[in-house]
N, C-alpha and C positions, 0 to 999 in steps of 0.2 A: 440804276441805283438800288441797293438793296431795299425791300419794304420794310418798314420798321414794324415790330411786333408789340402791340400794347396789352396788358393783362388788366382787367377792369374786375375789382374786388369789392362786391358789396352785397349786403343780405337781403336788400329790397330789390325785387325782381324791375320795378318801374325805373330805378336809377340805372340798373346794369343795362336795360335796354335803351334808355336815354342816351348814355354816353357812347354805347356802341354804336348806334345809329349816327351821332354827331362826328365820330372820330372815323368811321367808316368813309363817309362823305368826303374826307380829307384824304382818302387812300392809304390809310393805315390798316394792317392787319390785326383784328381785335379779338381776344379770347376774353371769356369770362368766368369768374368763380363766385360762389356764394356765401364763401366763410374763408377766415384765415388759414386754416388748415390744409383745405383744397389749393389755396393760392401759394402756400409755402411749398407743397408738394410739387407744383407745376414750375415753379422758380428753380427748384433743385434740378429739373431736368435741362434746363438751360434754354437759349434762344429766346429770352424775354429782353426786349430793350427798356421798356419803361411799365411801371406798375402804377395803376390810379387805383388807390384804396380808400375806403371809408375809414373813418377813425374808430367809431363806436360800432363793434359788431359782437353777436354772441362768440363766446369760446375765445379763441386768439383775435385780438382786435388789430387796427391799422399799425399800432407800434410795434405790435409782435411780428406783423408782415415786414415791417421796415427793418427791424434789427436781424431778422432772417436774411432779408435780401442783401444786407451790408457784410454778412458773413460769408456770403459766396465769393468763389474764385473771382469771376466776372460779374460783378453785381449789377442788376438794373437800376436805373435811375427809379425813384419813388416820388410820386405827388400824393398828400395825403388831403383828405376831403373831411371837413367837419363841418356838423351845424351848430356847433358852439362857438360863436366868435370870441375866442379869448386869446389874450397875448401869450398866455404860459402854455396852452397847447400848442401854439406855433411856434414857440421857442424850443419848446421840447421835442417838436417833430424836426426842427432844423439842426439842433444839438445832436441828433441821432443819425443824421446822414441824410434827411428829407432833401431832394433839389428844390420843392415850393409846397405850398399849400394853397387850397382853396376853401371859402367859406361859403356853406349853403345859405341861400339861394344864390347862384350866380348865373351870368349871361352865357349862353353857348359860345359865343364869340371869346369870351374871356378863358374858357375852358380850351379852346382850339388854339388860341395864341400861345397859351401856357405851355401846352403839349408841343407845339411846333418849335418854341424857344429851346425846349428840354431836349427833344430829338436832335436837333441841329447842333446844340452843344456836346451833346453825347457823340455824334457823327465826327464832330471835329476832333473830340477827344480821342476817339477810337483811331481817327487817322494819324493823329500825332503819336500815339502809342504805337501804331504800325510802322510809322516812320522812324521812331527811336528804335524800335525792334530791329529794323532793317538795317538800321545804322550799325546797331550793335553787332549783329549778324556779320557785316561787311567787315568790321574792324576785328572781330575774332577771326574770320577767314583770313584776312590779311595778314595777321598776326601768326596764323599757324602756317601759311605759305611762306614766310619770312624765316622760319626756325630752321636751324641748320645742325642743330644738335638732336639726335634721334633720342636720346634719354630725356629731353625736355619735350619735344614734340608729341610723343605717344601719350604721357600723361595727360596734356591738354588736350589733344584729340579725342581720348576717351570722355574728359570732363564735359566737353562741349558738345558732343554728340549726346550725352545723356541728358543734358539741359535742354536739348532741343526737344528729346523725345519724353521729357517730363520727369525725369529721375530713373531708377533702376539701378542694375550693376553691370559691370564691364572690366575690360582689361585691353592692354595692347600686348603685340610680342614680336619679338625678332627672330629670324631663323638664322642660325650660324653654325660654323664647323663644331663647336663645342657644343651645341644642342640648342634648345629653345630658351630665351632669356624674355622674362615677363616684365612689363613697365605699365605704371599706371592703374595698378589693381584698384577697384572700388567695389566694396562688399563682396569680396571673394579673395581668398588666399591662394598663393602660388601653387600649393599642392592640390587644390581643387581644379585650378585651370590645368594644371599639367598635361592631362591628356587630351583637351579640347582641340588644339589646334590639329593634331595628328588627326582625329576623329572626323574633322571637317576638311582635312586637307585636300580632298578631290574637289570639293564644292569650292574652296578658295581659289584652286586653279581653274574652276570653269567659269565662274561669274565675274563681271566687272561691275565698278560702283558699288554702292551700297546695296544689300539684299536682305530682305527678310524672308527667314526659312518658312516653309511651309510645315503643317503638322507632320507630314511623314519624314520630311527632312531633318525634324527635330528628334525622331526617334532614334536618329543615329547617335545621340549624345546620352541615351539611355544608360549605357553602360559607364559612363563617366559620372563624376560627382555633381555635375549640373543638371538640375530637374527643372525645366522650363519650357513652356508650350510657346513662348514668344521669344526670338532669337534673331538679332541682325548682325551681320558680319561686313566688313570692308577690308578687302584685299589689299595689299601694299606690295607694288611689284617695282623693281628695277632692271632695266635692259631686258624686259620681257621674262623675267624671273621671280617667282614669288619669293619676296625678302621677308615678310612679315604680315601683320593684319591686326584689325581691331575687332572684338566680339562685345556685343551688348545683349543685355536679356534683362526680363521681368519690368522692361520701361512701359508706362502707362498708355503711350501712344503707338507702341510698336505693333500692336495687333490691328489697328485701325489707322492707317496713316492716310490722311486728308490730302487733296492735291496741294494746297498751301504748304503743307509740311514736307511734301515730295520736293518742291521747289526748294525749299530752305536747306534740306538734306541733301539735294543735288549739289548745291553751291558749296555748303560746307564740306561734304567729302570731297568735292573737287579741289577745293585749297589744301586739305589735308594731304592729298596724293601729290600734288605740286610740291608742298614742303617736303613730303617724304622722298622724291626725287631729287630735290634741291640738297637734301641733308646726305643722300646717299652719293651725290657726286662730289660734295664737300668731303665726305668720309673718304672716298676713293682718291681724292687729290691729297688729304692729309696722309693716307697711308703711303702715297708714292713718296711725299716728303719725307717720311719718316722711316722708309723702308730700305735697306741696303740691297742694291742692285743684284749684286754676286751671288749672296747666300739667301735673300728673301727674309731675313730676319730683321728687327727694328735695329735703326741705326743711334749713332750715340746721341743725336739731337733728342731722340724720343725718351731716352733714358731718363733725363732730368724730368720729363712731364710725367713719365710712369712712376718714378720714384715719389714725385710729389703727392700724386695721387694716393700711392700706397702709404705713405707717411700719415696723410689726414684720414685714411680709412682705419689705419692702426690706432690712432689717437682716438677716433671716435668708438670703436667697438672694442679696444683693450685687446687687439690681436698683435701677434709677433711676426715679422717676415724677415728675411735674410736677403742681401745682396752678395753676390758671387762673381769674383773676377777669374777669369782664366786666360791664360798666356801659352802657345804653343812653343815647345822647346826646339831650338836649333831649326826653325822653321826656314831661316834665310838659305839652308843648303839645299831645299829642293829648288829654289829659284837659281841657286848658283849651278846646280848640276842638270836641271830639266828645263829651266827658262819660266818665266812668269805664267804662261799659259797653264802649266802643269801646277803652278803654285794656286792659281785661281781654282782649278779643278779640287785641288786638296781642301782649300777652304769652303767649297761648296760641301763637300764630304762632311767636313766637321759640322757645318750647320746642321746636317741630315743626321748625324750622329747625336748631335744635342737635343734635337727635336724628339728623338726616341728615348732620350734618358729622363727628360723633365714631365712634369704633369701639365694637364692641358691648363690649370689655372696659372702656371708660371709663365713668364715673359721673357723671350731671348734677345739677345742684341749682339751685333757684331761692333765693338767698340771702336775697332780701326786696327788696319794691318792684320796681324796674327792674333789680335785680343778679343776676347768675348767676354760677355756678361749675362748674368740671368737674376731676376728679380723672383726669389722662390716664397710664395705666398702662404701664409699661415705656417711658416717653418720656423721652429727653434733651432738653436745651435746643434742639437742632436740630429734632427731631421735634415738639416742642411749638410751635414758631414755625411751621411747616407748618400744624398743626391751627388754632391760633390765627388764622392770616391765611385760612384758608379759611372759617372761622365770619365772621369780621370781611366778607370779600367777599360771603358769601351773605346776610348782613342788610343790607349796603349796596345790593345789587343787588335784593332782594325789594320788591314791591310790597305793602304791608300794606292792610287793611282793604277789600279789593275787595269781599267778600261784603257789606258795609255799604254799598257804593258811595260810600265816602269815601277813595278811595286816598291812602295816605300812605307818605313814605320815611323810614326811621330808618337811624342807624348806631350803631355800638359801639365803644367802647375796651375793650381787654383788657390785662392784665398777668399774667405768668406767672413761678413760680419752682420750680426744680427739687430734688429730694432724692435723694441727700444731697450734690450738688454746691454749692448754694447755700446750704442749711440743713441743720442736723444735729437740728433739733428740731421737732416739729408747731407750736407758737405761733411760732416764727421763721419757719417756712415761710408760715404765714398772713400774718404780717406784711410780709414782702418782697413776696409776690404782690399784697397792697393797696397796698404803695408803688409798686410798678411800674404798677398801673392807675391811681393818683393821678397819676403823673407823666404817663402818656398823656392824661388827662383835660385836660390844660393845652394840648393841640392837638386833640383829639378824632379819632375814626375812625382810630385808630392801635393798633400792638400795641407793648408795651414789656416788656422782661426785667429781671432783676436788673443786668444790665451797664449799662442806663440810668440806675440809681438812683445807681451809683458814679460817674458823669460829672459 
């Protein structure tokens, strides 16, 4: 059991030595100060469990010592000693947070009994606080490990890591084909964080678990917008491949991680990694469920989900987006002349052509059969017309089925509608884009908009 540390504060040498001798016999570690200023300075260094202080002293008195003790993050218990037996002084001491008080003169047994009770109560309180802290950590860890949404997991992982480290700044990131996406930025902007994952990429691939960078390793970040000598990282991998990570810095406990904190960080980061792997597996399952096996594009089931997301984003930020429907003209002739295997090959080629024609932010779908769709992000009618024409022209000029040595030409008809200019609801947007395409099918190999419906 940890030896309790008691600080005796009295301006009279006789009492300092007397209290020290009596308490030392009971197995306590005892330190002494002869005035309030020295006592306050010692308390601020930490590691004091109980302060035994005289009420009346030159300079800062016992009440000043008590008030300073109560202002500390982990305040020691305080017992005040007074030579003036007054109810007022006792009440004043208790009101200001004193554990108890003694009136001179008193028996040694009275002092020892009061100190023992005080230390015992503090030990029970510390054990309760430690237990509560462990329960909170367990609950946090379990909550993180059960999250299957990466966009929710990363912000919570950053916040809870910083909480354990006593504050600071940090962010999470995901690596993807479209670049690096940042989540849970605390105390830093995405523009500041932009170069950090790349600067630490080799280190992320080399270490396992939570890792605190050395001073030399921190120098790697000197070229980025992060200037910190205390940096910690947590690599996040899936299928033995780096998929993302967490970066924390300027945390008070990061430069001196004590053994108890190491255990807590190990448990917490272990749960974050478990949650990340679960989320990646869930994401992979979702991708399989929402992906068209033939073209690799999203399927019609995911179109409704993506539209709902884009409508909400548009309403929140006041942005426009367009929905484009595309239908291949006379596609049935490929199947009739060359069979369904050639038809499937042609559809795969269409999927590749579409990916070359749209931007990374846009989302492509195989709606079914020879029908395709695209959500064009931040695209008004004018921008959508340009993208749609690019698609139409690419299909019209492409020679299909060359690998099968049965070259074939196809054309496509497209129709589009813009949110919220043309429609203010998801179903209305779908209907208008479909109507625009249907009007175009009367001519074929053309692009039509909502304006063509009203003519």
